[in-house]
C-alpha positions as CSV (number, residue, x, y, z in Angstrom):
1,M,127.4,110.6,50.3
2,T,125.1,112.0,52.7
3,D,127.4,112.4,55.7
4,F,129.6,114.5,52.9
5,I,127.2,116.6,52.3
6,C,125.9,117.2,56.1
7,S,129.8,117.7,57.2
8,L,130.3,119.9,54.0
9,L,127.6,122.5,54.9
10,K,128.2,122.2,58.6
11,Q,131.9,123.5,58.1
12,S,131.6,125.8,55.5
13,G,128.9,128.6,57.7
14,D,125.3,128.7,57.1
15,P,123.8,125.7,54.7
16,L,121.1,128.3,53.9
17,N,123.2,130.9,52.4
18,I,125.2,128.3,49.9
19,L,122.1,126.4,49.2
20,G,120.4,129.9,48.1
21,M,123.6,131.3,46.8
22,V,123.7,128.0,44.5
23,G,120.2,128.9,43.2
24,I,120.9,132.3,42.7
25,A,124.2,131.1,40.8
26,L,122.2,129.3,38.2
27,L,119.2,131.8,37.8
28,T,122.0,134.3,37.0
29,I,123.7,132.4,34.5
30,L,120.4,131.7,33.1
31,I,119.6,135.6,32.3
32,P,121.8,136.2,29.6
33,I,121.5,133.2,28.1
34,A,117.7,133.8,27.9
35,V,118.5,137.3,26.5
36,A,120.8,135.6,23.8
37,I,118.1,133.4,22.7
38,F,115.2,135.6,22.6
39,N,117.4,138.2,20.8
40,D,118.3,136.1,17.8
41,K,116.3,137.8,15.0
42,K,116.3,135.1,12.4
43,D,113.8,132.8,9.9
44,F,111.3,131.0,11.8
45,E,111.2,133.5,14.9
46,I,107.9,132.4,16.3
47,L,108.6,128.9,15.5
48,D,111.8,129.2,17.7
49,R,110.1,131.1,20.7
50,N,108.0,128.8,20.9
51,V,109.8,126.0,20.2
52,I,112.0,127.4,23.2
53,L,109.6,128.2,25.7
54,D,108.3,124.3,25.6
55,H,110.7,122.3,24.6
56,V,114.1,124.2,26.1
57,V,113.1,125.7,29.1
58,N,109.9,124.2,30.0
59,A,108.3,127.4,30.9
60,R,105.2,125.8,31.8
61,Y,107.2,124.2,34.9
62,F,109.8,126.7,35.4
63,L,108.2,128.6,38.5
64,I,107.9,124.8,39.9
65,Y,111.7,124.1,39.3
66,I,112.4,127.8,41.2
67,A,110.1,126.9,43.9
68,L,112.3,123.4,44.7
69,V,115.0,125.0,44.9
70,Y,113.7,127.8,47.4
71,V,111.0,126.2,49.6
72,P,113.5,123.9,51.3
73,I,115.6,126.9,51.8
74,L,112.5,128.6,53.6
75,L,111.3,125.9,55.7
76,W,114.8,125.0,56.9
77,A,115.1,126.7,60.4
78,G,112.0,124.5,61.9
79,S,112.8,121.1,60.7
80,S,114.6,117.8,62.1
81,F,117.5,116.5,60.7
82,L,115.1,114.1,58.8
83,L,112.9,116.9,57.4
84,R,116.2,118.8,56.5
85,F,117.3,115.8,54.7
86,I,114.3,115.3,52.5
87,E,114.3,119.3,52.0
88,L,118.0,118.8,50.8
89,I,116.9,115.8,48.2
90,V,114.4,118.3,47.1
91,W,116.1,121.8,46.8
92,G,118.4,118.5,44.4
93,V,116.2,117.9,42.2
94,G,115.1,121.8,41.6
95,I,118.9,122.6,41.5
96,Y,119.1,119.6,38.5
97,F,115.7,120.9,36.3
98,I,117.5,124.5,36.3
99,A,120.9,122.9,35.3
100,M,119.0,120.9,32.8
101,V,117.2,124.0,31.3
102,L,120.7,125.2,30.8
103,I,122.2,122.4,29.4
104,N,119.2,123.0,26.6
105,S,119.7,126.2,25.9
106,Y,123.2,125.5,25.6
107,H,122.5,122.8,22.9
108,W,119.6,125.3,21.4
109,M,122.6,127.7,20.9
110,K,125.0,125.4,19.2
111,G,123.3,122.6,18.2
112,D,120.7,121.5,15.6
113,K,117.8,123.5,15.7
114,F,115.7,121.6,12.7
115,M,115.0,118.0,15.1
116,L,113.5,120.3,18.2
117,R,111.6,122.3,15.5
118,F,110.4,119.4,14.1
119,D,109.4,117.6,17.3
120,Y,107.1,120.5,18.1
């Protein structure tokens, strides 16, 4: 699996561009979703805002998720092969967390909101 990822990064040009663009793509998708979620004016507006920030988006940790995506890119140039592999894993974890925010946002918009409200 790691050989496939490394060969893919070598064939397609600068790995920093690829890794950065994946992070930017996910964050770009998140912008209209956030606008749609927070512009929804219905019953329980204050409760929903708190549930969204605490359970759907995990706003407390969101900057950490972004750091997991972009700090490895900043450190990439001066890293050895082993360190680059670790940075790639850290980047993947950050991408996973941002993707989970997107998935949770989708479930919030399409799913049963009352279960999350009761959990809060």
